[in-house]
N, C-alpha and C positions, 0 to 999 in steps of 0.2 A: 178378315180380308188379308190377302198376302201381297206384299209389294214384290216386284220382280227382283230376283236375287242376282246381283252382279256376277258375271262369269268368274272374275278373279276371286270371289268369295268362296266359291265351291270347294276349292282345295283346302282352305282354312277350316271350313265347317266339317268337311270330310275327315280330315286328320284329327281334329279336335274331338269329333264324335267317337272315333275309333280308339283314340288314345286315352280319353277320360277314364279314370278308374284303373288304368293299367300302368301308367307311368309314375304312380305315386312313389314307387321305390326304384325307379330306373331312369336316371337322367342321362341324356346323350350329349349334354353340353360339356364344356371343358372342365370346369371346376365349380363346385364339387361335382364329382363324376359318379358314374355307376360303379358298383362294387359288389362282390359276393358277401353274403351274410357271414358273421363271424362270432367268436365267443370271447377271445382274450383281449383284444384291443391293441396288440402289438402288430407292427407291419410284418407281413410274411408273404412269401410267394404262394399262390394258389393256382391250381391248374384250371385252364379253360376247357371247353369241350375238346376231346381228342382231335377232331377234325380241324379245329382252329389252330392248334399247336402244330399239327402236321403240315398244314398249308403255309403257315408262317415260318416254320423251321425253328421256333422257340416257343416256350410257354410264357405268356405275358404275366407279369406280377400283378397281384391284387392286394390292396390294403385290407387290414383287418380291424374294423372300427365298430364300436357298440351299436351305432345307429343302423348299421347294415342288417342287424337282426330284425329290424322293423320295416324293411323295404324288400321289394322283389329284386332278386338278382337279375342280371341280364338273361341268364338261362331260364329262370323262372318266368320272366317277362315274355320270353319267346313262347313258352308253353301256354301261357294265358292268352297271348295274342292269337295263337293258332286256334284255340278253342273258341275265342270270340269270333274269329273269322267263320268258323263252322256254323255258329249260332246265327250270325248276321246273314250269312248266305241262305240259310234255311228260311229265315224270316222274310227276306227279300223275295224269295221264290213264291211266297204266298201272294205277292202282288204281280207276279209274272215277270220279275226281273232276274236276269242272270248276273249275279253279283261277284265281283272280284276286287278286293281292296289291295292297295299297295302293300308289298311285303315290308314289314318293319326292319330297319337296319339295327342289328344288335351289336353294340360296341364290344370289342374284345379286351380292351385295356382299361385300367383305372388311371385316370389322369388328374386325380384330385390334387396331387402335389406336382403336377407336370409330368414329364417323361421320366420314368424310373427304370426302364429296361434299356440296357446298353445296346443290345442288338436292334431294338426298335429305333433308337436314336441314330444309330449308324446308317440304317436303311431308310427310315421315313422322316427323320428329323422330328419336328413338332407336329407333323401331320398325323391324323388319326390312322390307325392300322386299317387295312381293308377288311370288309366284312363279307361273309358269304352271300348276304342279301343286298349288298350295296348297289349292284346293277339293277336288280328288280325294284329297289326302293326309288332309284333315280328315274326309272322309266315309268313307274307308278301304274295307274289304271286310267282308262279313258275318262274324260270329264263326265260326271254323272248328269243325267237330265234333272229338270226341276221335280218331276214325279219321283225319281229315284231318291233325290235328296229329301223329299217330303216323307217318303217311307222310311228312310234311314234315320232321320233325326226328328221328324214331326215338327221341324222348325225350332227345335230346342237343343241346347248344348249342356253337357254335364260338367260341372266344375270338379276337376279331379281332386282338389284339395278338400272341398266341403261335401261333395256328393249332392249338391243342389243344382237344379236346372234353371236356365235362363233362356230367354228368347234369342235365337240366332239373328244375325244381321239380315234384314230384308223381310222379316216376319212381324206382323202386328199381333198375332195370336198363334197358339199351337195348332198344327194341322191335325184334323180329326179323322179324315177319310182320304184314301187314295184308291182310285179305280173302283169306287163303290164299296171298299172294304175298310173297316175301322182300323186306325193306326194306334198301336199301343203308346202310352205316355212316353215321350222321348224317342219314339220310333224304334226301329229294329236295334239300334245301337244300345239304347238303354234297356230294352227288353233282354238283350244278351247279358248286360251287366247284372240285371236282377237275377238271372238264372245262375250266373257264376257266383254271385254273392249269397244266393239262397234266401233272399228276402226282398220285399218291395221297397223298403226304405234304403236309399243309396247314400245317405249321409255317412261321412267317414271322418277319421282322425288323421288322414294323410297329410293335411296341412300342418299339424303339430309336428309330425315326423320330419316333414320337409323343412320346417323352420329350425329344428334341432340340427339338421344336416347342414344348413347354410350358416346359421349363426355360430355354431361351434367352430366351423372353418375360419370364419372371420375373427372370432375371439382368440383362437389358438395362435394367430400370427402376432398377437400383442403380448404373449407370455414371454417371460425372461429367457426361458430355455430355447424357444423358437427364434427369438431375436438374436441370441448368441450364435445359434447354428447357422442362421442366415448370414451373419457377419463372417463366420468361418468359410461358408460356401463362397461368398463374394470375394474373399481374399484369395481363395483357390482359383476362382475364375479370372482374377486379375493376373495371376501368374500364367494363365493360359492365353492372355491377351484380350480378355473381355471385361467390361466394366458394368456390372449390374448389381443392385443392392439386394435383390432376392430372386428366386427362380421364376416367379410370375412375370417379372419385368423382362426376363430373357425370352419367354414365350411371346410376349407382346411385340417383340422386335421382328418376329417372323411373319411373312406374308402367307397366311394359310388359304388364301383365295386361289393361289396357283395350284395346278393339278398335282404337282409333285415337288418334293423338297429339293431345292438347289444345293450344290455342294457346301456353300457357306452355311446354310441352315443345318445340314447334317453334322457339320464340324462343330457348330455351336452347341447343338443338342448333345453331341457326344461328350464335349467338355463339361456340359451341365451335369450329365449323369455321373461322369467320373468324379466330379467334385462332390456331388451328393453322396456318393459311396465313400469318398475319402473322409468326410466329416460325419458320416452316419446320419445324414439329415432326415431320411425317411423315418427311421426308428425314433429319433428325437421328436420330430413333429407329430408322429402318430401317438406317442405316449402323452404328449401335452393335450392333443385333441381328445384322446380317449378319456382322460380325466374330466375334461369339460363336458363331454357327452354323457358320461355316467351321472354327473350331477343334474344335468338337464332332463335326462330320462327319468331319474328318480322323482323329480318334481312333477313330471307328467306321466306318472306310472299308469294311471288308469287309461289315459288316451293312447299311450304307446302300446299297452297290452291289447287294447281293443283293435288297434290297427294290425298288430301281428296276428291276431285271431282272424281278422278279415282276410289277410293275405293267405293264411293257411286254408281257409274255406274256399277262397277263389282258386287256389292251386288244386285242391282236392276235387272240386267240381269241374275244373278244366280238364283234369286227367280223365274223368268219366265221360265228358263230352267227346273228347278226342277218341277214346276207346270205342264208344258207341258209333262214331262216325265211320269206323273201320279203316 
């Protein structure tokens, strides 16, 4: 028996269903943030897609940390999301639905240590850089019907960290049939994930990688080197007329709910980046976190290797799906 699903719950279920399994390596939150995979562990500038650099007028910097080798980069996430959209659309068509999911917004910058691009600070302050799909993501798609949600999710959500399913809000049991046709376990969303992963078992080690990503960030701020460079940065900021103990506190002073950064915010962010550059904060911080991450990855070698293999499989299968779709 299925209880009525509240209208406000639809968008949550929809985005959870489409994002599960994809965002294990790409976070769109402020910190820790998305980043390209790396090899060395030193902070360095890396190019985004050419279109992004051209539209922005500069190439956003990206950090280079060990954990990024075990996550999908923003560009890779976009490729997998495109393939999943193809698979889900084809599956939903079996039930007579014309399906179109919201376009995911792929972040262009690495904000793990706050703003690290001077031109971004001068123009956008602490606000995120615009993305090619930001308008589409905001407009999204029409609210799906109960039948569409049943076909999409079968009343189940996939935990992106563990790969295990749970009942979605409003459901007492998984949906078995829609319009007289059998629904695959987890609906079209999980069917797409199985095809991308190349197996029925969707359990993953994404949670291990996610914990390394977040815990290393937290631990790094307690290291002597990072504490020292924070103090130097704070001293530099005081000379510029600002009083903050560390870069995260300066970000917290900005109102990111307003549509555009006011002059006071861009001035603060600009001073922030200039002070980071003057004390070599990004390089010092990334070295400290790199050391921590390497130790954590070594302790979880089997799990992290398994997650990297899963990401490679997902990318390979996604490329085939998109290629066949024409």
